[in-house]
C-alpha positions in Angstrom: -12.6 35.7 -7.1 -11.0 33.7 -4.8 -10.8 35.1 -1.2 -8.1 33.8 0.7 -8.8 32.8 4.0 -5.9 34.4 6.2 -4.2 37.8 5.3 -0.2 37.3 6.3 0.2 41.3 5.8 -2.4 41.8 8.6 -1.1 39.5 10.6 2.5 40.7 10.6 1.0 44.2 11.1 -0.5 43.4 14.0 2.5 41.6 15.4 4.3 44.6 15.0 2.1 46.5 16.6 2.1 44.1 19.4 5.6 44.1 19.7 6.2 48.2 19.4 3.4 48.5 22.6 5.3 46.3 24.5 1.9 45.8 26.2 0.2 42.8 26.8 -3.1 42.2 25.2 -6.1 42.5 27.5 -9.4 41.3 26.0 -11.6 43.3 28.4 -10.0 46.8 27.4 -9.5 46.2 23.5 -6.7 48.0 21.9 -7.0 48.5 18.5 -4.5 47.3 16.1 -4.1 44.5 18.4 -7.3 42.8 19.6 -9.4 44.5 17.1 -9.2 46.8 13.9 -11.4 50.3 12.9 -12.6 49.5 9.4 -11.3 51.9 6.7 -14.4 52.7 5.6 -17.3 52.2 8.0 -20.2 50.3 6.9 -24.0 50.8 7.5 -25.2 49.2 10.9 -29.2 47.5 10.4 -29.7 47.8 13.8 -32.9 48.4 15.8 -32.7 51.9 17.9 -31.3 51.1 20.9 -29.1 48.1 19.7 -25.7 47.7 18.7 -25.2 45.2 15.4 -23.1 42.3 15.6 -22.4 40.9 12.2 -20.7 37.2 11.9 -19.0 36.4 9.0 -18.8 32.7 8.5 -18.7 29.6 6.0 -20.7 26.4 6.8 -17.8 24.5 5.8 -15.8 26.1 8.4 -14.7 23.7 11.2 -14.0 26.8 13.9 -17.6 28.4 12.8 -19.0 25.4 13.3 -17.6 25.0 17.2 -18.1 28.3 18.1 -21.7 28.0 17.4 -22.3 27.0 21.0 -20.5 30.1 22.3 -22.8 32.2 19.9 -25.9 30.8 21.7 -24.3 31.2 25.1 -23.1 34.8 24.1 -26.5 35.8 23.1 -28.7 34.8 25.7 -26.4 37.2 27.7 -27.2 40.4 25.9 -30.6 41.0 26.4 -31.7 43.8 24.4 -28.3 45.4 23.5 -27.2 43.7 20.4 -28.8 42.7 17.1 -27.2 39.6 15.9 -27.0 38.7 11.7 -24.6 36.4 10.2 -23.3 37.2 6.6 -21.9 33.7 4.7 -18.4 34.5 3.2 -18.2 33.5 -0.4 -15.1 31.4 -0.5 -15.3 30.4 -3.9 -16.6 34.1 -5.0 -20.1 34.6 -6.3 -21.0 31.4 -7.6 -20.2 29.8 -4.1 -22.9 27.3 -3.1 -22.6 27.3 0.5 -23.2 31.1 0.1 -26.4 30.1 -2.1 -27.6 28.1 0.2 -27.5 30.1 2.8 -29.1 33.4 0.8 -31.8 31.1 -0.3 -32.2 29.8 2.9 -32.4 33.6 4.1 -34.8 34.6 1.2 -37.2 31.4 2.5 -37.5 33.1 6.1 -35.8 29.3 7.1 -32.1 30.7 7.7 -32.4 30.5 12.0 -34.5 27.0 11.4 -32.5 25.5 9.6 -28.8 26.5 10.4 -28.0 24.4 12.7 -29.1 21.8 10.1 -26.9 23.0 7.3 -23.9 22.8 9.7 -24.8 19.2 10.9 -25.0 18.0 7.6 -21.2 19.2 6.9 -19.3 18.6 10.2 -21.9 15.4 11.8 -23.0 13.9 8.8 -20.4 14.5 6.7 -22.0 15.7 3.7 -20.8 18.0 0.8 -23.3 20.4 -0.4 -21.0 21.9 -3.4 -23.0 21.6 -6.4 -26.4 23.0 -6.9 -27.9 19.4 -7.0 -26.2 18.9 -3.6 -28.5 21.9 -2.2 -31.7 20.8 -3.8 -31.5 17.2 -3.1 -30.5 18.4 0.8 -33.5 20.9 1.0 -36.4 18.6 -0.4 -34.9 15.8 2.6 -35.1 18.4 5.3 -38.8 18.9 4.1 -38.5 22.0 2.1 -41.1 22.5 -0.9 -38.7 21.7 -3.6 -40.4 24.1 -5.9 -39.9 26.9 -3.5 -36.9 26.4 -2.8 -36.2 26.0 -6.5 -37.5 29.4 -7.6 -35.9 30.9 -4.5 -32.7 29.6 -5.3 -33.1 30.9 -8.8 -34.8 34.3 -8.3 -33.4 37.7 -9.1 -33.0 38.7 -5.0 -30.7 36.0 -4.5 -28.6 35.7 -7.8 -28.3 39.4 -7.0 -27.5 39.1 -3.1 -25.3 36.6 -4.1 -23.1 38.6 -6.9 -22.9 41.3 -4.1 -21.0 39.0 -1.9 -17.1 39.0 -2.9 -17.6 43.1 -3.3 -19.6 43.3 0.6 -16.5 40.7 2.1 -14.3 42.9 0.5 -16.1 46.3 1.9 -16.1 44.8 5.6 -12.2 43.7 4.9 -13.1 40.1 6.0 -10.9 37.3 5.0 -11.7 34.8 7.0 -13.8 32.7 9.5 -15.5 33.5 12.2 -15.1 37.4 12.2 -17.3 39.6 13.7 -18.3 42.8 12.9 -19.6 45.3 15.8 -21.4 48.3 14.4 -20.3 48.1 10.8 -16.7 49.8 12.2 -14.9 47.5 14.3 -13.4 43.9 13.4 -12.1 41.4 15.7 -11.8 37.4 15.5 -9.2 34.6 16.8 -7.1 34.9 14.2 -6.2 38.4 15.6 -6.2 37.7 18.8 -4.1 34.8 18.4 -1.4 36.8 17.1 -1.0 38.8 20.5 -1.9 35.7 22.3 0.3 32.9 21.2 -0.5 30.7 24.0 -4.2 30.5 24.0 -5.8 27.6 22.7 -8.9 27.4 20.8 -11.6 27.5 23.8 -9.3 30.7 25.3 -9.2 32.4 22.2 -13.2 32.4 21.5 -13.6 33.8 25.0 -11.6 36.6 24.5 -13.1 37.1 21.2 -16.4 37.4 22.8 -14.8 39.8 25.7 -13.4 42.0 22.5 -17.0 41.9 21.3 -18.6 42.9 24.8 -16.1 46.2 25.5 -16.7 47.6 21.6 -20.6 46.9 22.0 -20.2 48.7 25.5 -17.9 51.5 24.0 -20.5 52.0 21.0 -23.6 52.3 23.6 -21.0 54.8 26.1 -20.9 57.0 22.9 -24.0 57.1 22.2 -24.9 58.2 25.6 -23.2 61.4 25.6 
């Protein structure tokens, strides 16, 4: 199953809702259906008590995801103890997607954080196309990962099972493009949604607006809990 990157139907509905509302988008006071959507079926949030889970769906080869990395790092510095952040790799080529396979293997080895920037560098600076098992194994060895350990994890039952579940997981979160952010397993926002209601914004402005929406949704979740 190949996941489409942009849902034209969703964008059309968002555009119609925006026109019908006759209101300007306000990322600091986000409006459902314009600045974000509520998932039809809320997903389990895995944050520690007192924190709000924020999930980024991304792809290693995605230029927008790579460009957003500094913004994510800066945003996380400002969150303190409010947010628990994690990533899920959107399976571009379904359950056999090699990029997602690499991500899940690094995750299984406890190397996701230390190797994340290196994989992005391989794709976007070194222009390496990690599109096969051999590409992934060769990259891992060249980056100091023990070959036997990497191959064992790469072929393990847990990684295979997680890889098989990814397309259904993405479907459950209603994700069809990257980068996309999920707040508390309930709310979805991304630059594509915001571009529909803010057509004059450039990429940097859309990224900033996306994080403003995320901040507002996190604050809303925390306020709701305090009642």
